[in-house]
N, C-alpha and C positions, 0 to 999 in steps of 0.2 A: 949844629943840630936844630936849634931853635929856628933859625932862619929857614932851614929846609922845611920844617913843619909849617911855618907861616906861609911860605911861597906855595907849598902844596895846597894848603887850605884856601888861599886866595884863588889859585888856579881852578880848583874844584868849584868854588862858589861862583866864579865868573862863568865857568862852563854851564853850570846849572841854571844860572839866572835867566837864560833865554827860554828854558823849558817850563818854568814855574809861572802859573797863571793866576792862582788864587792867593789871597793873603795868608791862608793857613799853610800852603805849600812853601811860600817864601819865609814864613816865620819858622817853620821846621828846619829849612836849610840854613837860615840865619842862626838858629840856636846851635845847630851842629858846628857851623863855622866859628861861632863865638866861643864855643867850648874848646875847640881845637886850638884856636889862637890863644885863649887864656891859659891852656895847658902848656903851650909852647913858651909862654912868658912866665910860667910858674905863678900864675895868678889864680884867683878863685874861679874855678870852672863853672860853678852854678851862676855866678854873677855874669860871666862871659856869655853863657848860654842865654840868660835873660836879656842881656843887652843885644845880642845877635837876633833873638826872636823879635824883640821890639823893633829893631832896625829893619828886619825882613818884612814884618807885617806893615810897617808904615812907609816903606820906600815907594810904594805905588802912590800913596797919598801926596807925597811931595815931588812926584814925577821923576824919581831917580832911576826907576827900573821899568820903564815903558818900552 
């Protein structure tokens, strides 16, 4: 079940990554994906959302999501 949630979250995040143009849109998507992944691994959902939001907001700055 955990792997299914993880694969689903990664598929959704990958699909949305082409549609997101601003840092705030990417941060919101990253927060959602981070929360889902943290929940799938029974980790702290708030920490997962924070890490995902930071990754989403900064991915353009390090040229990962262009």
